[in-house]
N, C-alpha and C positions, 0 to 999 in steps of 0.2 A: 650324399646329403645326410647330415645328422639332425634329427628333429629337435625342435625346441622343447624343453621339458616344461610341462604344466605342473608347476610346484603347488601341490594341495596344502603344504604346511604354511606357506606364505599367504595363500588365499584365505586359509581358515583363520590365520592371525588377524587379517584385515576385518573379517566378519566379527571376530571377538573384540576387536578395537571398537567397532560400531556398537556392539552389544554393551560395552562397558558404560557408555554414556546412558544407555536405557536402564541398566542395573542401578546406577547412581541416582538417576531421576526417581526410580521407584523407591529407593531407600528414603529419599526426602519426603515421600508420601507415606512412610511408615510401613512399606511392603519390601520384604526380602524374597526374591523369586525362588521357588522351591521346586526341585526335581526329584520324583521318586522312581527308584529303579527296582524292578522286581526280577529276581534271578531264581529260577526253579532248577535245582539240581546242581551238579558239580562239573558241567562240561568245561574243560580247560579254556577253550577258545572264548566261550561266553563269558567266563570269569575275567579274562583279559579285556574283552571289550567293555564290560560293565565298569571294571576298574578304571579304564581310561575316561569313561564318561563321568564317573564320580570325581576324578582328579580334576578334570577340566571344569566341571560344575563348581567345585570349591574355589579353583583358581580365579574364576570369573566373579567371585564374590557372591555366588548364589548358595543356597542351602541344599544339601544332599540328604535324601532319605533313602536309605537302602533297606530292602526287604528280601534277605536270602531265605529261600523255602526249600524243603527237601524234595527230591525227585518223586517221593512216594506220595506227595500231597494229592488229595482228591480234587477233582474239578470243582465241586461245591466249595471247598475251603479256599481254593485260589480265587474263585469269583467273589467270595465273601471278602478277601483281602483287597481285590480291586475296588470293591464297593466302599470299603472302609477308606481307602485313599481318595476316592472320588469325593467323599464327604469332608475330608480334611482340609480346612481353609489355608493351611500353611503350604499345601501342595498345589502348585499351578500346572505341573507337567508330569505325566506318568508314562514310563515305558516298561513293557513286559518283554524281556529279552527273548528273542526267538533264536533257534527253534525250541519248543517245548518238548517234554517227554511224549512219547507216542500215545500214552494214556490220556493225554489232554487235548482237547479240541481247541486249537489256536484261534479259530474264527469266533468261537463262543467267548473266548476270553477278550479278544479285541472288540467285539460288540458290547461287552460289559463296561468298557471304558466310558467315562464322561467325554463326549466329543470335544468339549472345551479344554479338556486336560490331555488330549491326545498328542503327546510330544513327538511320537514317531510319525504322525500323519497317516495312520493306517486304518483308522475307523471307517467303515463303509459309508457313514453319512458324510464325512468330510471328503472322502474321495469322490462320491457321488456329486457333491456340490461344486468342487473346483473344476471337475471334468466338464460340467455343463457350460463353463464360461468359454468365450470364443477366443480371446487373445491372451497372451502371456501377460501383458500389462494388466488385463483384468484380473488374472489369477493372483498376481502379486498384490494388487490393490484390495483384493477380497479379505485378506487377513486370515484366511482359512489355513490351518496347519497342513503343510505339504509333506509327502514322504521325504525323509531326510536325505537319503542317498541321491535320488533323482534331483531334488532341489539343490543339493550340493553340486551336482554335475553342472546344472544350469548356471549356478553362481560362479563356478570355476571358468566356465566358457565366457561368461560375461566380463570377468575381471581380466581375461586374456584377450578381450577384443575379437573373439571369434564370431564371425558373421553367421547367423543361423538362417535368416530369412532367404527364401528362394534357393537354399542349398539342399542337396540330397543327403538325407541322413539314414543310416542303417543301424538298427538296434538288434544286436544278437542276444537273444534271451527273452522269454515271455513271462517271467514271474510277475506276481501282483506286487512284489516289493520293489522291483527295479524296472524290469523290462517294459511292462505295459505303461506304468506312469511316466517314465522318461520319454517313451514314444509319444504320448499325448502332450507332454510339455514341449517337446520339439515341434510337434504339429501346431500348438497354440502360438509358438514363436515363428510360424510361417515356413517351416522346413517341409519338404516332400519326404515323408517317412515311409520306410520299409521295416516291418517287424519280422525278423528272421529267427529261427530256432533250430534245434538239433535235427529236425526232419526236413528242413528246407532243401530243396534239390539245387544242386550246383551252388552251394552256399559261398564257395570261394569267389564265384563270379558276381554274386549279390554284394559281397563285401567290397569287391573292387570298384563298384559303382558309387561308393560312398565318399562325399566330401567330408562328412562327419561320421565316424564309426564308433559306436558305443558297444563294448564287449561286456555282457553280463550273463554269460551262459553257465558259469560255475565249473568249467573244465580247464585243468592246467594247460596253459599255452596252446589252446585249441585253435586260435586264429593265427595263421602262419604270416611270416613276414611278406611273402609275395602275394597275399590277399589284400594288401593295402595299396590304395590308389596313391600314386606319387603326390606328395603335398597334402594328404588328407590329414584331418585332426582326428587322433585316436584317443578314446577315453576308456581306460581299462578298469572296470569295476571289480573284476575277479580278485579273490583273496584265497589261494590254494596252498595249503601247507604240505610240502613234500619232504622227502628225505634230503633233498638238496637245498631246502630252504623255502622261502615264501615266494610264490610266483602268481602272476595275474593269469587272465584268460588269453592274453596275447603274447606271442613269442617276441619279447621286447627287443632283443638284439637284432633280429631280422626286421621288425617293423620300424625301428628307429632309423634305419637306413633309407626308408622310403616315405615315411610320414613327414608332414610339415611340423606337427606338434604332437606330443604324446605324454600321457601321464605315467609316472613311475609307479611301481608296486614293491614295497610300501611307499607312503609319502605322497600319494596322489589323491584319490578319491576319499580314502579313509578319514583323514582329518577333516574334510568338508562335512562328511556325515555327522560327526560329533558336534561341529560348530552349528549346523542347522538344527540339531536336537535342541541345543541351548537357545537358539533363536526362537524356535516355536514355544518354548517354555516361557521365555520373557515376553513374548507377544501375548501369551495367555494371561500372564500377570498384569499386563497393561490393560487388557480388556476388562479385568476384574475391577479396575478402578472406574470404569465408565458406567 
């Protein structure tokens, strides 16, 4: 068996098509949705990620505001920049590219964001609000900005008609950026969820129980092909740069022979993350009209 590929590029293009109508409607009201990107330091991977976001933002007819800052910046000066963007009426969404240099406290910076301009969906107020809602339908209807990668995973599953309710889902990875929120989103969509991590005993057996397996542990090809339940849906969030190239958290070649559907790396979750970032920004711009 060779698994169906869950094509993130195609799914993201559909999101951006829907977004185009919203962007056009905003312009008729005299509003051009604006996204501010804050990049601290010269990390090569972060520069690539931010560059992709800027390019997609401009291609969508939105305005991009880029703030490159030195790695030596003080936390006080970074917080001042965030507050400046909070007050700028042209800016509807703000992202601070993570990770930050070790001298800076990412939690302090995220808390400084205006929750209404939280394009990455990482502000604790927003996270606290949507996690209190019971169903995934309620979460979507709330209009609260959601963490982009987990929301992108859910949209990718929806577009591919993956049934979530009453299925057993395993999430490998417990980060606040991906693991925890995607587990809660799947739970809201009526899956029975297990959240596993690097210290989970017999993790291979846990993974084999999954109808839906989300890999977000940040380790190159950590999940082996024989850990996959035959016919399972596998979503690989990992992006690991190695001497051999870019790989996910799943041994793709082995997993594809057992899975029913699987995301490629690259071209799977990554494009969805950027699309949901722009979606959050445009929703914020729409809220500003009300």
